[in-house]
py3Dmol code that shows the C-alpha trace and the ligand (Angstrom):
import py3Dmol

protein = """\
ATOM      1  CA  UNK A   1      33.045  92.726  80.345  1.00  0.00           C
ATOM      2  CA  UNK A   2      34.188  89.130  80.295  1.00  0.00           C
ATOM      3  CA  UNK A   3      34.115  87.170  83.545  1.00  0.00           C
ATOM      4  CA  UNK A   4      37.310  85.476  84.635  1.00  0.00           C
ATOM      5  CA  UNK A   5      37.922  82.504  86.872  1.00  0.00           C
ATOM      6  CA  UNK A   6      40.842  82.819  89.240  1.00  0.00           C
ATOM      7  CA  UNK A   7      42.330  79.604  90.590  1.00  0.00           C
ATOM      8  CA  UNK A   8      44.754  80.701  93.325  1.00  0.00           C
ATOM      9  CA  UNK A   9      47.982  78.769  93.541  1.00  0.00           C
ATOM     10  CA  UNK A  10      50.536  79.683  96.153  1.00  0.00           C
ATOM     11  CA  UNK A  11      51.303  83.033  97.675  1.00  0.00           C
ATOM     12  CA  UNK A  12      50.984  85.739  95.047  1.00  0.00           C
ATOM     13  CA  UNK A  13      50.091  83.760  91.964  1.00  0.00           C
ATOM     14  CA  UNK A  14      47.008  82.275  90.291  1.00  0.00           C
ATOM     15  CA  UNK A  15      45.848  80.813  87.007  1.00  0.00           C
ATOM     16  CA  UNK A  16      43.113  82.828  85.303  1.00  0.00           C
ATOM     17  CA  UNK A  17      40.719  81.694  82.622  1.00  0.00           C
ATOM     18  CA  UNK A  18      38.137  83.641  80.671  1.00  0.00           C
ATOM     19  CA  UNK A  19      34.683  82.195  81.209  1.00  0.00           C
ATOM     20  CA  UNK A  20      32.742  82.129  77.967  1.00  0.00           C
ATOM     21  CA  UNK A  21      29.660  80.396  79.359  1.00  0.00           C
ATOM     22  CA  UNK A  22      28.487  79.251  82.788  1.00  0.00           C
ATOM     23  CA  UNK A  23      26.754  75.875  82.309  1.00  0.00           C
ATOM     24  CA  UNK A  24      26.116  75.097  86.032  1.00  0.00           C
ATOM     25  CA  UNK A  25      26.492  77.137  89.166  1.00  0.00           C
ATOM     26  CA  UNK A  26      25.049  75.889  92.484  1.00  0.00           C
ATOM     27  CA  UNK A  27      26.121  75.429  96.099  1.00  0.00           C
ATOM     28  CA  UNK A  28      25.988  71.905  97.578  1.00  0.00           C
ATOM     29  CA  UNK A  29      26.207  71.171 101.305  1.00  0.00           C
ATOM     30  CA  UNK A  30      30.014  70.965 100.832  1.00  0.00           C
ATOM     31  CA  UNK A  31      31.127  73.406  98.169  1.00  0.00           C
ATOM     32  CA  UNK A  32      30.431  75.754  95.279  1.00  0.00           C
ATOM     33  CA  UNK A  33      30.029  73.565  92.220  1.00  0.00           C
ATOM     34  CA  UNK A  34      30.441  75.089  88.751  1.00  0.00           C
ATOM     35  CA  UNK A  35      30.847  73.878  85.209  1.00  0.00           C
ATOM     36  CA  UNK A  36      32.100  76.628  82.898  1.00  0.00           C
ATOM     37  CA  UNK A  37      33.297  76.855  79.307  1.00  0.00           C
ATOM     38  CA  UNK A  38      36.696  78.390  78.675  1.00  0.00           C
ATOM     39  CA  UNK A  39      38.369  79.234  75.360  1.00  0.00           C
ATOM     40  CA  UNK A  40      41.472  77.042  75.401  1.00  0.00           C
ATOM     41  CA  UNK A  41      40.529  74.194  77.721  1.00  0.00           C
ATOM     42  CA  UNK A  42      36.860  73.681  76.997  1.00  0.00           C
ATOM     43  CA  UNK A  43      34.464  72.665  79.729  1.00  0.00           C
ATOM     44  CA  UNK A  44      35.848  72.810  83.266  1.00  0.00           C
ATOM     45  CA  UNK A  45      34.584  71.462  86.594  1.00  0.00           C
ATOM     46  CA  UNK A  46      35.371  73.931  89.302  1.00  0.00           C
ATOM     47  CA  UNK A  47      34.909  73.303  93.046  1.00  0.00           C
ATOM     48  CA  UNK A  48      35.029  76.508  95.043  1.00  0.00           C
ATOM     49  CA  UNK A  49      37.831  78.380  93.262  1.00  0.00           C
ATOM     50  CA  UNK A  50      39.830  75.303  92.231  1.00  0.00           C
ATOM     51  CA  UNK A  51      39.772  73.782  88.732  1.00  0.00           C
ATOM     52  CA  UNK A  52      39.294  70.022  89.137  1.00  0.00           C
ATOM     53  CA  UNK A  53      39.250  68.745  85.611  1.00  0.00           C
ATOM     54  CA  UNK A  54      38.624  69.842  82.025  1.00  0.00           C
ATOM     55  CA  UNK A  55      37.484  67.964  79.060  1.00  0.00           C
ATOM     56  CA  UNK A  56      40.750  68.792  77.237  1.00  0.00           C
ATOM     57  CA  UNK A  57      43.355  67.683  79.799  1.00  0.00           C
ATOM     58  CA  UNK A  58      41.516  65.350  82.228  1.00  0.00           C
ATOM     59  CA  UNK A  59      43.185  62.336  80.746  1.00  0.00           C
ATOM     60  CA  UNK A  60      46.597  63.362  82.063  1.00  0.00           C
ATOM     61  CA  UNK A  61      45.686  63.416  85.770  1.00  0.00           C
ATOM     62  CA  UNK A  62      43.278  60.463  85.529  1.00  0.00           C
ATOM     63  CA  UNK A  63      45.648  58.203  83.509  1.00  0.00           C
ATOM     64  CA  UNK A  64      48.487  58.905  85.934  1.00  0.00           C
ATOM     65  CA  UNK A  65      46.453  58.386  89.092  1.00  0.00           C
ATOM     66  CA  UNK A  66      44.820  55.216  87.782  1.00  0.00           C
ATOM     67  CA  UNK A  67      47.318  53.303  85.704  1.00  0.00           C
ATOM     68  CA  UNK A  68      50.668  53.763  87.499  1.00  0.00           C
ATOM     69  CA  UNK A  69      49.322  52.190  90.751  1.00  0.00           C
ATOM     70  CA  UNK A  70      47.097  49.650  88.980  1.00  0.00           C
ATOM     71  CA  UNK A  71      50.063  48.404  86.910  1.00  0.00           C
ATOM     72  CA  UNK A  72      52.188  48.325  90.019  1.00  0.00           C
ATOM     73  CA  UNK A  73      49.841  45.573  91.285  1.00  0.00           C
ATOM     74  CA  UNK A  74      50.278  42.382  89.116  1.00  0.00           C
ATOM     75  CA  UNK A  75      46.617  41.385  89.056  1.00  0.00           C
ATOM     76  CA  UNK A  76      44.215  43.887  90.516  1.00  0.00           C
ATOM     77  CA  UNK A  77      40.675  42.620  90.834  1.00  0.00           C
ATOM     78  CA  UNK A  78      39.066  45.178  93.156  1.00  0.00           C
ATOM     79  CA  UNK A  79      39.446  48.943  93.216  1.00  0.00           C
ATOM     80  CA  UNK A  80      38.394  51.502  95.763  1.00  0.00           C
ATOM     81  CA  UNK A  81      38.156  55.174  94.833  1.00  0.00           C
ATOM     82  CA  UNK A  82      37.686  57.836  97.424  1.00  0.00           C
ATOM     83  CA  UNK A  83      36.294  61.091  95.946  1.00  0.00           C
ATOM     84  CA  UNK A  84      36.628  61.384  92.179  1.00  0.00           C
ATOM     85  CA  UNK A  85      33.005  62.508  91.670  1.00  0.00           C
ATOM     86  CA  UNK A  86      33.537  63.422  88.051  1.00  0.00           C
ATOM     87  CA  UNK A  87      34.092  59.745  87.221  1.00  0.00           C
ATOM     88  CA  UNK A  88      37.182  60.267  85.056  1.00  0.00           C
ATOM     89  CA  UNK A  89      39.371  58.204  87.372  1.00  0.00           C
ATOM     90  CA  UNK A  90      36.781  55.460  87.567  1.00  0.00           C
ATOM     91  CA  UNK A  91      36.634  55.314  83.746  1.00  0.00           C
ATOM     92  CA  UNK A  92      40.382  54.843  83.596  1.00  0.00           C
ATOM     93  CA  UNK A  93      40.349  52.210  86.341  1.00  0.00           C
ATOM     94  CA  UNK A  94      37.634  50.170  84.629  1.00  0.00           C
ATOM     95  CA  UNK A  95      39.918  49.683  81.598  1.00  0.00           C
ATOM     96  CA  UNK A  96      41.622  47.042  83.738  1.00  0.00           C
ATOM     97  CA  UNK A  97      39.995  43.599  84.045  1.00  0.00           C
ATOM     98  CA  UNK A  98      38.578  44.353  87.506  1.00  0.00           C
ATOM     99  CA  UNK A  99      35.753  42.441  89.136  1.00  0.00           C
ATOM    100  CA  UNK A 100      34.492  45.460  91.029  1.00  0.00           C
ATOM    101  CA  UNK A 101      35.157  49.130  91.639  1.00  0.00           C
ATOM    102  CA  UNK A 102      33.682  50.891  94.615  1.00  0.00           C
ATOM    103  CA  UNK A 103      33.634  54.663  94.429  1.00  0.00           C
ATOM    104  CA  UNK A 104      32.788  56.730  97.520  1.00  0.00           C
ATOM    105  CA  UNK A 105      32.041  60.400  96.746  1.00  0.00           C
ATOM    106  CA  UNK A 106      30.683  62.706  99.388  1.00  0.00           C
ATOM    107  CA  UNK A 107      28.926  65.163  97.074  1.00  0.00           C
ATOM    108  CA  UNK A 108      26.232  63.926  94.688  1.00  0.00           C
ATOM    109  CA  UNK A 109      26.100  67.338  92.987  1.00  0.00           C
ATOM    110  CA  UNK A 110      29.594  66.768  91.531  1.00  0.00           C
ATOM    111  CA  UNK A 111      28.543  63.467  89.977  1.00  0.00           C
ATOM    112  CA  UNK A 112      25.250  64.932  88.594  1.00  0.00           C
ATOM    113  CA  UNK A 113      26.793  68.117  87.252  1.00  0.00           C
ATOM    114  CA  UNK A 114      29.523  66.201  85.442  1.00  0.00           C
ATOM    115  CA  UNK A 115      27.112  63.666  83.959  1.00  0.00           C
ATOM    116  CA  UNK A 116      24.859  66.463  82.759  1.00  0.00           C
ATOM    117  CA  UNK A 117      27.444  68.915  81.356  1.00  0.00           C
ATOM    118  CA  UNK A 118      30.698  66.952  80.726  1.00  0.00           C
ATOM    119  CA  UNK A 119      29.466  63.368  80.202  1.00  0.00           C
ATOM    120  CA  UNK A 120      32.535  62.506  78.114  1.00  0.00           C
ATOM    121  CA  UNK A 121      34.675  62.576  81.287  1.00  0.00           C
ATOM    122  CA  UNK A 122      32.974  59.560  83.041  1.00  0.00           C
ATOM    123  CA  UNK A 123      31.807  58.028  79.806  1.00  0.00           C
ATOM    124  CA  UNK A 124      29.849  54.860  80.732  1.00  0.00           C
ATOM    125  CA  UNK A 125      31.772  54.311  83.982  1.00  0.00           C
ATOM    126  CA  UNK A 126      28.797  54.880  86.334  1.00  0.00           C
ATOM    127  CA  UNK A 127      26.630  52.437  84.337  1.00  0.00           C
ATOM    128  CA  UNK A 128      29.317  49.732  84.347  1.00  0.00           C
ATOM    129  CA  UNK A 129      28.020  46.625  86.137  1.00  0.00           C
ATOM    130  CA  UNK A 130      31.283  46.453  88.088  1.00  0.00           C
ATOM    131  CA  UNK A 131      30.731  49.927  89.608  1.00  0.00           C
ATOM    132  CA  UNK A 132      29.238  50.506  93.039  1.00  0.00           C
ATOM    133  CA  UNK A 133      28.834  54.247  93.512  1.00  0.00           C
ATOM    134  CA  UNK A 134      28.182  55.300  97.100  1.00  0.00           C
ATOM    135  CA  UNK A 135      27.406  58.851  97.951  1.00  0.00           C
ATOM    136  CA  UNK A 136      28.819  59.108 101.473  1.00  0.00           C
ATOM    137  CA  UNK A 137      31.813  60.267 103.427  1.00  0.00           C
ATOM    138  CA  UNK A 138      34.865  58.322 102.265  1.00  0.00           C
ATOM    139  CA  UNK A 139      36.761  58.770 105.494  1.00  0.00           C
ATOM    140  CA  UNK A 140      33.910  57.127 107.450  1.00  0.00           C
ATOM    141  CA  UNK A 141      33.435  54.434 104.780  1.00  0.00           C
ATOM    142  CA  UNK A 142      37.033  53.371 105.013  1.00  0.00           C
ATOM    143  CA  UNK A 143      36.763  53.172 108.816  1.00  0.00           C
ATOM    144  CA  UNK A 144      33.826  50.798 108.680  1.00  0.00           C
ATOM    145  CA  UNK A 145      33.859  48.653 105.584  1.00  0.00           C
ATOM    146  CA  UNK A 146      34.453  44.899 105.733  1.00  0.00           C
ATOM    147  CA  UNK A 147      35.361  44.781 102.006  1.00  0.00           C
ATOM    148  CA  UNK A 148      38.974  44.363 100.936  1.00  0.00           C
ATOM    149  CA  UNK A 149      40.654  45.891  97.913  1.00  0.00           C
ATOM    150  CA  UNK A 150      43.779  45.349  95.827  1.00  0.00           C
ATOM    151  CA  UNK A 151      44.172  49.024  94.916  1.00  0.00           C
ATOM    152  CA  UNK A 152      42.822  52.220  96.544  1.00  0.00           C
ATOM    153  CA  UNK A 153      43.017  55.631  94.864  1.00  0.00           C
ATOM    154  CA  UNK A 154      42.334  58.953  96.604  1.00  0.00           C
ATOM    155  CA  UNK A 155      41.028  61.595  94.200  1.00  0.00           C
ATOM    156  CA  UNK A 156      40.368  64.465  96.574  1.00  0.00           C
ATOM    157  CA  UNK A 157      40.237  68.226  96.306  1.00  0.00           C
ATOM    158  CA  UNK A 158      42.945  70.400  97.827  1.00  0.00           C
ATOM    159  CA  UNK A 159      43.076  69.938 101.624  1.00  0.00           C
ATOM    160  CA  UNK A 160      40.295  72.091 102.932  1.00  0.00           C
ATOM    161  CA  UNK A 161      36.877  71.327 104.362  1.00  0.00           C
ATOM    162  CA  UNK A 162      35.856  67.663 104.104  1.00  0.00           C
ATOM    163  CA  UNK A 163      39.073  66.647 102.347  1.00  0.00           C
ATOM    164  CA  UNK A 164      41.430  67.616 105.220  1.00  0.00           C
ATOM    165  CA  UNK A 165      41.261  64.209 106.933  1.00  0.00           C
ATOM    166  CA  UNK A 166      42.037  62.485 103.557  1.00  0.00           C
ATOM    167  CA  UNK A 167      45.651  63.632 103.957  1.00  0.00           C
ATOM    168  CA  UNK A 168      46.076  62.386 107.526  1.00  0.00           C
ATOM    169  CA  UNK A 169      47.893  59.386 109.042  1.00  0.00           C
ATOM    170  CA  UNK A 170      44.681  57.874 110.478  1.00  0.00           C
ATOM    171  CA  UNK A 171      43.113  57.692 107.012  1.00  0.00           C
ATOM    172  CA  UNK A 172      46.151  56.010 105.493  1.00  0.00           C
ATOM    173  CA  UNK A 173      46.063  53.542 108.388  1.00  0.00           C
ATOM    174  CA  UNK A 174      42.485  52.737 107.695  1.00  0.00           C
ATOM    175  CA  UNK A 175      43.256  52.331 103.997  1.00  0.00           C
ATOM    176  CA  UNK A 176      46.057  49.982 104.943  1.00  0.00           C
ATOM    177  CA  UNK A 177      43.492  47.839 106.808  1.00  0.00           C
ATOM    178  CA  UNK A 178      41.111  47.632 103.801  1.00  0.00           C
ATOM    179  CA  UNK A 179      43.920  46.742 101.358  1.00  0.00           C
ATOM    180  CA  UNK A 180      44.966  43.154 100.663  1.00  0.00           C
ATOM    181  CA  UNK A 181      48.398  41.943 101.903  1.00  0.00           C
ATOM    182  CA  UNK A 182      49.925  43.109  98.659  1.00  0.00           C
ATOM    183  CA  UNK A 183      47.692  46.193  98.190  1.00  0.00           C
ATOM    184  CA  UNK A 184      48.635  49.476  96.555  1.00  0.00           C
ATOM    185  CA  UNK A 185      47.423  52.972  97.488  1.00  0.00           C
ATOM    186  CA  UNK A 186      47.848  56.205  95.595  1.00  0.00           C
ATOM    187  CA  UNK A 187      46.643  59.765  96.219  1.00  0.00           C
ATOM    188  CA  UNK A 188      46.920  63.135  94.550  1.00  0.00           C
ATOM    189  CA  UNK A 189      49.413  65.020  96.775  1.00  0.00           C
ATOM    190  CA  UNK A 190      49.370  68.575  95.452  1.00  0.00           C
ATOM    191  CA  UNK A 191      51.733  70.933  93.714  1.00  0.00           C
ATOM    192  CA  UNK A 192      55.528  70.336  94.000  1.00  0.00           C
ATOM    193  CA  UNK A 193      55.913  74.136  93.620  1.00  0.00           C
ATOM    194  CA  UNK A 194      53.640  75.661  96.255  1.00  0.00           C
ATOM    195  CA  UNK A 195      52.480  72.655  98.325  1.00  0.00           C
ATOM    196  CA  UNK A 196      55.846  71.185  99.301  1.00  0.00           C
ATOM    197  CA  UNK A 197      54.809  70.860 102.874  1.00  0.00           C
ATOM    198  CA  UNK A 198      51.699  68.920 101.859  1.00  0.00           C
ATOM    199  CA  UNK A 199      53.790  66.423  99.847  1.00  0.00           C
ATOM    200  CA  UNK A 200      56.098  66.009 102.827  1.00  0.00           C
ATOM    201  CA  UNK A 201      53.146  65.490 105.128  1.00  0.00           C
ATOM    202  CA  UNK A 202      51.496  62.858 102.838  1.00  0.00           C
ATOM    203  CA  UNK A 203      54.851  60.995 102.535  1.00  0.00           C
ATOM    204  CA  UNK A 204      55.384  61.054 106.286  1.00  0.00           C
ATOM    205  CA  UNK A 205      51.856  59.932 107.047  1.00  0.00           C
ATOM    206  CA  UNK A 206      51.775  57.136 104.437  1.00  0.00           C
ATOM    207  CA  UNK A 207      55.226  56.021 105.616  1.00  0.00           C
ATOM    208  CA  UNK A 208      53.778  55.345 109.050  1.00  0.00           C
ATOM    209  CA  UNK A 209      51.800  52.483 107.528  1.00  0.00           C
ATOM    210  CA  UNK A 210      53.327  51.486 104.158  1.00  0.00           C
ATOM    211  CA  UNK A 211      56.904  50.177 103.763  1.00  0.00           C
ATOM    212  CA  UNK A 212      57.204  51.572 100.224  1.00  0.00           C
ATOM    213  CA  UNK A 213      56.297  55.222  99.574  1.00  0.00           C
ATOM    214  CA  UNK A 214      56.981  56.831  96.127  1.00  0.00           C
ATOM    215  CA  UNK A 215      56.071  60.267  94.889  1.00  0.00           C
ATOM    216  CA  UNK A 216      55.687  60.854  91.182  1.00  0.00           C
ATOM    217  CA  UNK A 217      54.883  63.816  89.004  1.00  0.00           C
ATOM    218  CA  UNK A 218      52.942  64.804  85.896  1.00  0.00           C
ATOM    219  CA  UNK A 219      52.198  68.010  84.020  1.00  0.00           C
ATOM    220  CA  UNK A 220      48.566  69.017  84.249  1.00  0.00           C
ATOM    221  CA  UNK A 221      48.117  72.221  82.241  1.00  0.00           C
ATOM    222  CA  UNK A 222      45.045  73.442  84.108  1.00  0.00           C
ATOM    223  CA  UNK A 223      46.337  73.069  87.710  1.00  0.00           C
ATOM    224  CA  UNK A 224      48.135  76.129  89.101  1.00  0.00           C
ATOM    225  CA  UNK A 225      51.853  75.745  88.369  1.00  0.00           C
ATOM    226  CA  UNK A 226      51.121  72.879  85.936  1.00  0.00           C
ATOM    227  CA  UNK A 227      53.385  70.439  87.740  1.00  0.00           C
ATOM    228  CA  UNK A 228      51.452  68.049  89.962  1.00  0.00           C
ATOM    229  CA  UNK A 229      52.346  65.240  92.353  1.00  0.00           C
ATOM    230  CA  UNK A 230      50.916  61.893  93.340  1.00  0.00           C
ATOM    231  CA  UNK A 231      52.094  59.708  96.175  1.00  0.00           C
ATOM    232  CA  UNK A 232      51.950  55.936  96.196  1.00  0.00           C
ATOM    233  CA  UNK A 233      52.056  53.694  99.299  1.00  0.00           C
ATOM    234  CA  UNK A 234      52.593  49.993  98.740  1.00  0.00           C
ATOM    235  CA  UNK A 235      52.763  46.894 100.969  1.00  0.00           C
ATOM    236  CA  UNK A 236      54.826  44.734  98.641  1.00  0.00           C
ATOM    237  CA  UNK A 237      55.336  45.982  95.065  1.00  0.00           C
ATOM    238  CA  UNK A 238      57.641  48.850  94.163  1.00  0.00           C
ATOM    239  CA  UNK A 239      56.617  50.823  91.028  1.00  0.00           C
ATOM    240  CA  UNK A 240      60.297  51.584  90.388  1.00  0.00           C
ATOM    241  CA  UNK A 241      60.920  47.940  89.732  1.00  0.00           C
ATOM    242  CA  UNK A 242      58.159  47.296  87.195  1.00  0.00           C
ATOM    243  CA  UNK A 243      59.656  46.469  83.792  1.00  0.00           C
ATOM    244  CA  UNK A 244      58.849  48.374  80.662  1.00  0.00           C
ATOM    245  CA  UNK A 245      57.573  45.309  78.731  1.00  0.00           C
ATOM    246  CA  UNK A 246      55.337  44.442  81.643  1.00  0.00           C
ATOM    247  CA  UNK A 247      53.871  47.925  81.691  1.00  0.00           C
ATOM    248  CA  UNK A 248      53.396  48.062  77.902  1.00  0.00           C
ATOM    249  CA  UNK A 249      51.628  44.674  77.845  1.00  0.00           C
ATOM    250  CA  UNK A 250      49.178  45.725  80.586  1.00  0.00           C
ATOM    251  CA  UNK A 251      48.101  48.997  78.919  1.00  0.00           C
ATOM    252  CA  UNK A 252      48.712  48.685  75.179  1.00  0.00           C
ATOM    253  CA  UNK A 253      45.101  48.037  74.261  1.00  0.00           C
ATOM    254  CA  UNK A 254      43.847  51.024  76.257  1.00  0.00           C
ATOM    255  CA  UNK A 255      44.709  53.721  73.728  1.00  0.00           C
ATOM    256  CA  UNK A 256      46.151  56.001  76.382  1.00  0.00           C
ATOM    257  CA  UNK A 257      47.404  59.527  75.644  1.00  0.00           C
ATOM    258  CA  UNK A 258      49.788  60.163  78.539  1.00  0.00           C
ATOM    259  CA  UNK A 259      50.715  57.056  80.526  1.00  0.00           C
ATOM    260  CA  UNK A 260      53.280  54.804  78.893  1.00  0.00           C
ATOM    261  CA  UNK A 261      56.170  52.688  80.150  1.00  0.00           C
ATOM    262  CA  UNK A 262      58.512  55.622  79.554  1.00  0.00           C
ATOM    263  CA  UNK A 263      56.238  58.054  81.363  1.00  0.00           C
ATOM    264  CA  UNK A 264      55.859  55.614  84.278  1.00  0.00           C
ATOM    265  CA  UNK A 265      59.599  55.717  84.934  1.00  0.00           C
ATOM    266  CA  UNK A 266      60.039  59.368  84.056  1.00  0.00           C
ATOM    267  CA  UNK A 267      57.326  60.324  86.514  1.00  0.00           C
ATOM    268  CA  UNK A 268      59.132  58.414  89.285  1.00  0.00           C
ATOM    269  CA  UNK A 269      62.460  60.012  88.322  1.00  0.00           C
ATOM    270  CA  UNK A 270      61.841  63.700  88.023  1.00  0.00           C
ATOM    271  CA  UNK A 271      64.485  66.211  86.838  1.00  0.00           C
ATOM    272  CA  UNK A 272      67.070  67.340  89.405  1.00  0.00           C
ATOM    273  CA  UNK A 273      65.298  70.520  90.500  1.00  0.00           C
ATOM    274  CA  UNK A 274      62.322  68.391  91.641  1.00  0.00           C
ATOM    275  CA  UNK A 275      64.255  65.737  93.419  1.00  0.00           C
ATOM    276  CA  UNK A 276      63.246  67.149  96.785  1.00  0.00           C
ATOM    277  CA  UNK A 277      59.784  65.634  96.263  1.00  0.00           C
ATOM    278  CA  UNK A 278      61.261  62.163  96.056  1.00  0.00           C
ATOM    279  CA  UNK A 279      64.062  62.636  98.582  1.00  0.00           C
ATOM    280  CA  UNK A 280      64.333  59.496 100.663  1.00  0.00           C
ATOM    281  CA  UNK A 281      62.901  57.242  97.932  1.00  0.00           C
TER     282      UNK A 281
END
"""
ligand_1 = """\
13
AG3
N 41.272 66.664 92.212
C 42.538 67.388 92.529
C 42.442 68.831 92.097
C 43.374 69.757 92.726
C 43.492 70.935 91.910
N 43.858 72.102 92.641
C 43.662 73.328 92.117
N 43.203 73.486 90.929
N 43.950 74.341 92.890
C 40.922 66.568 90.838
C 39.689 65.767 90.655
C 39.669 65.145 89.293
N 38.932 63.987 89.228
"""
view = py3Dmol.view(width=600, height=400)
view.addModel(protein, "pdb")
view.setStyle({"model": 0}, {"cartoon": {"style": "trace"}})
view.addModel(ligand_1, "xyz")
view.setStyle({"model": 1}, {"stick": {}})
view.zoomTo()
view.show()
């Protein structure tokens, strides 16, 4: 009898996947870490019950969380990533001409399991001389560090356990402190279908510190409900005002598969039934 993985979405619905092979299955100090093979989506990183990324669609989430904010800044030199242990976001970020990228991931097991079983997701990102990987609590790191960054990206799990503070006003205030005067922040902010309250909370909390707050959407086939949201907080630059030619010239050599100038603006201008996520923008 085949084993199935059930990723619960909102009340009364879930995505289910047949597991053809379990490649890794251990419990860290923080969570249940699995890498499994599924028929349609290939290898999947699963934390507790939630699908984090798969080798077939990781590019969508990682391109959208990396490039839209990085392109919003005219000349990012330094990047901070909180979470993101699979390294897919780091790999996208490093496509830009950065001087350094600090990634702070709380759970070494996530990094190790990905490197061992889905190495295509991080590629060479962890070996890049610009990368400084720190295995520690990102919330505490942002409180203490003296470093300053042009762009900060929060690649967290859903808000439970150690990631709960990563959706709070205090954390966004601390990120505001570590960002340059024209710094840009972006975070994954959950499902527009069943985490509407979470999106509203993230927008409110970021808005306490950042004058510009924009929520944008993308379709990630392996997250429950498929539609996903990201919220950007910015001190000076507004992603809505970035011109198409400017976007194209910044990313054309990257060979991207989802993020383009058209997708940048489409993501910030969702169809009418989703406008509630951007209400007030
Ligand atoms: N982090 C956000 C995953 C949220 C998915 N939620 C779910 N499947 N219920 C993704 C990490 C990718 N680097």
